[in-house]
N, C-alpha and C positions, 0 to 999 in steps of 0.2 A: 603507346600500345598499338596504335594503328600501323606504325612501321613494322612492328613484330608480326601482326596478322597478315600484312601485305607480303612480307618476306616469306613467311611460311606458305602462303597461298601460291606465290610465284614459283617457289621451289617444287611444291607439290604438282602444279600444272605442268611444268617443264619435264619433270621426271615421269609423270603419268603419260605424257605424250611421247616421250623418248623411248620408254621400255618396249612398247609394241614394235617400234621400228628396229630396235636392237634384236628382238625375237625374230623378226622377218629376215634380217641380215644373217643372223646365226643359222637360220634354217637354210638359206641359200648357199652359204659358204661352209656349211657343215661344221660349225664351231660349237662343239658340244663337250660337256663333261661326261666322259664315258664311265659307266659303273665298273667297280672292281670289288674285291673281297672286303675292302675297308669301307666302301661307300654304301649309303643306305638307299639310294634311288636305284630302280631296276631298269630304267630306260634312259637314253641320252637326254640331257637337259643343258641348255645354254648356261654358262657361268659368267656372262658378260653384263649382269645387272648393275655392276659397279659403274658402267658407263652412264646409265640413266641417273644413278644416285649422284655421281660427280657432276653431271651436267646441271641438274636442278640446284644442287647445293652451291656450286661455283658461280653460276650466273646470278642467282638470287643474292648471294653475298656481295658480288661485285656491284650490283645495282643498288644495294641498300647501305653498305658500309662505306663511310667517307674515309678513304685512306689518307687524305690530307690531314684529317684530325686524329687519325689513329695510324701513324706511320708503321707500327710494328706489323700491321696486317699484310703489308706487301710481302713480308717474309713468310708469314703464315701461308699465304696463297702460293708462294714459290715452293715451300715444303710440300704443300698439298699436291701440286702438279707432279713433283718428283715421286711421291708415294703412289699417286694414281697410275702413272705410266709404269712404275715398277710392278705394281700389282697386275696391270693389264698385260704386260709382257709375260708374267708368270701364268696368267690365265690362258694365254694363247700358246706360248712356248715356255715350258716349265723351267724355272730358274732354280739354281742350287741354293741351299740355305745360306751359304757364305755370301753370294751375290745379293740376296735379299737383305741380309744384315748390313752389308756395306751401304746399300741404298738407304736403309733406315737410319744409319749413323749419319749420313750426309744430311738427310732431312732434319734429324735431331740437332745437328750442329748449326743449321740455319736458324732453327727456333731458339736455341740457347744463346748463341753468340751474336746474332743479328736481331732476333725478335725479342730478346730479353726474357724468354720463358725459362726460368731456372729456379731451383730451390736453394736459397742461401741460408735457410734455417729449418730446423726440425719442428719448430712451433710447439715446443714443450713435450714432444713425444720422447719417452724414455728420459725425461728430465733435461733434454738437450734443446737449446735454442739456436743461437748463431753457430755456424760450423765453418771450418776453414774453406777457402775458395776451392781447393783441389777436391775436397770431399763433396762440396756442394755441386761441382761440375759432374763428378762421377754419379752422384745421386740423381741429378737431373737427367743425364743420359740413360741411366738404368730405368728411371720412371717412365720416360717417353717410350723407350723401346719395348718395355714390358707391356705398357698399356696398348701400344700399337698392335703387338702380337696377341694380346688377350682376346680381342674381338675376332681376330683371324682364327684363333684356335677354338673359340666357343661356337663358331659358325658350322655346326655339325648336323642340325636338324632344321626342318623348314620353319622359318619365321623366328627362330631364336635370336640370332645376332641382331636382326633388324628391330625386333621388339625391345631387346635390351638397349639398343642404341637410341630408340625413341624415348625410352624411359629416362636414360641418363641425360640426354640433351635437354629434355623437358625440365628435369630437376635443376640442372645447372642454369639453363636459360631463364627459368622463373626466378631463381635467386638473383641473377645478374640484372634482371629487369628492376626488381625492387632495390637492388644495391646501387642503381644508377650507372651500371656498366653497359651502356646501350649497345656498343659494337659487339661485345662478347655475347650478349643476349641474341642479337641478330644472327650471329654465326651459328649459335646453338639451335635456334628455331629454323634456320635455313636447312640444316641437316635433318632436323626432325621432320620437316615437311616433305623432303625428298624420300625419307625412309618410310613415311606413311604411304606414299604413292607406291613405293617398291613392295611394301608388304601386301598390297592388293594382289600382286602377281606371285608372291613368295609364300603365302600361307599354304598349308598342306592340302593336297599335293602340289608342290611348287611347279610353276611354269618356267621359272628362271631362278638361278642362283646369283648372289651378289659377287661371288668370286673374290679373289684377293684384292682386286681394284676397289671393291666396295668395303670389305671388312677392314683392310688396312687404313682406308680413309676414315672410317668411323673411329678407329683407335687413335689416329693422329689428332683428330678434332677433340676427342675426349681427353687426350693427354694435355692439350693446351688448356682446356676448360678446367681440369682438375688442379693443375699447377696454379693457374690464375686464382681459382677458388681458395686454395690453401694459403696463398700469399696474402690475400686481402680480407678473407672472411673473419679472421679473429682480430683485425685491427680496430681499436676503439673509435676511430673517426668514421667508420662505416655506418651507413644508415641502419643496416641490420647486421650487427656483429654476431658471429657464431663462435661460441667457445668450442675448444677441441676441434678446430677446423681440419687438422690433419686426419683425425680419426673419422670425422663426418665425411670428408672427401673420399676416404677409403671405402666407407660404407656404400657410397653411391655407385662405385664400380666393383663391389665386393664379389659378385658372382663370376664375371669374366676374369678379374684379377686373381682371386684366390684359386680358381680352377687352374689357371695358367701356372702360377707359382707351385702349386701342388704337383702338377704333372711334370714340370721341369725338374723339380726335386726328385721325384721318383725315377725319372730317366737318368739323371746324373748319378743317383745312388746305385742304379743297376749297371752303370758303366757305359751308358749310351749318350749320344749327343742330345741336348735338350730339345732339338728340333726333329728328332727321330719320330716318325708318325706311329701312333698306337691307338688302342681303343680303351683308354683309361680316363677319358674326360667325363665330366659329370653327366652329360647327356647320354654317353654310352652306358654308364652305370644305370641310369634310369630306364633306358631302352631295354637293357638286359633284365630288368625287373618288371617288364610288361607294360610300361607306359608308352603312349603314342606321342607323335610329334606335338600335337596341340596341348596335350597334358603336360609334357616336359616344358614347353614354353611358358605355360601358365604357372607351373611350379617355380621355375627359375625367376620369373617376374615377381611372383608373390614373395619369395624368399628375399629377393633384392629390396623390394619395397618395405618388407618387415624390418630389415636391418637398417634402412634409412630412418624409419620411424623410431626404432630403438636408439639409434645414434643421436637423433634430435632430442628425444626425451631424456636420455641419460648423459647429455653432453657436459653437465655439471660435474661428472665424475672425474674429469680430466682426460687428456688424450691417451695417456698410457693405459690407465685402467679400462677405459672404453675400448681401446684397440685390442687389448688382451682378452676382454670379455667377448668381443665379436669373434676373435680367433678361436676361442674355446668352444663357443656355440657352433661355429662352422665345423670344427673337427669332430664334435659330437654328431653333427648331421652326417658327415662323411662316414663316421664309424657305423652309424645305423644303416647306411647304404651298403657298406661292405659286409655287415653282419647278416643282412637279409639275403637269403640265397637267391641267385638268379633263376629265372624260369627256363625250363627246357623250351627251345624255340624251333619250330619247323620252318625251315627256309627252303623255298622252292625257287630254283633258278628259272627265270623267264627267258624264253627264246627271243633274241633280238635280231631283227633282219638288218643286214648291211652294216653291222657294227664294225666289221673289219675295214670297211671303206671309210669310216669316220675317223678312225685313229689306229694306225698300224700296231702300236704298242699296247693295245687294249688288253686288259686282264679279264675281260668278260668271258665266261664259259658258256657257250651256246649249247643247249641241250636239244638233240634231235628227237628224243623221246621224253615222255613225262618221267622226270627223275627227281627225287627228293632227297635232301641230305639233312640229317638231324645233327645239330651242333649242341655241344654242352658249353654254354657261355660261362 
């Protein structure tokens, strides 16, 4: 337990000290996320918080995890470096969705083929256990890529992605501590520590955003943790066996996962690429109904925690029934959100000085006079 506390503390301290330096560099080099019609902030904010998150997580993990005893972690760290620099480049020089997916597939292939992070069984979900190798590989790639992108897509209001990341890593990390999987617990708490430090600067109104370098990193680590959890949690030899492990693992990531799958499905149904940006995420729906950033974060965290509690209590139902029950409750919740009419919102565009100097392609509309536009959301 002392190793866990030291790892979380080291990652927290490194990230807490690194983020102010990142803010200073962003200010000097004018590296800002410029507001546009899709974004919620009204003034330029640095989106390089992922640098601080990665620094704390990576260094704390290297110091605490013995790679000689856990050789698969060298491949986890290699995949993390790829994802970090992929996200960092997108934060500074915008990458196309195709290039981002290629980078994610490369990272996923390292995890699957070298790190051994793969799903060879459905663990009783829909009555299926062992699956063919080709299906298992496809399922593993799909799981990793969807989880990676889920935290990237849920990162839409201040504090949401970081708070959900803290929650999921603490849940996984706590289980791995009691299950005797020390290395995975250390990795989970290393990320949790750095995210807590980042949240100090990211709560509303945010001083810094995590950007893709941070959100993709959270998704990568959670993809490793959830697959490891599903593979071992329902084994009878475990210290703490968990029935319906696949459904319980899904419940831990249910808010970012289900929102991503829902939005992807809607985009594909409408004939667009699943990576086409829109304002159909759960945080957008809540914003349009009058909730603020802090309220949205609290709602999503509470819902996620409630589903985890439900999954643990009802795990004796079996993975299929439990999974379908959670899906049904989720769709009922989304149905209530869609049924409740959005509020009419008064949006006042704020004049931004020197915005054109920060980013030539900015979509910010600068108002010389006091002008208000009323939108029907």
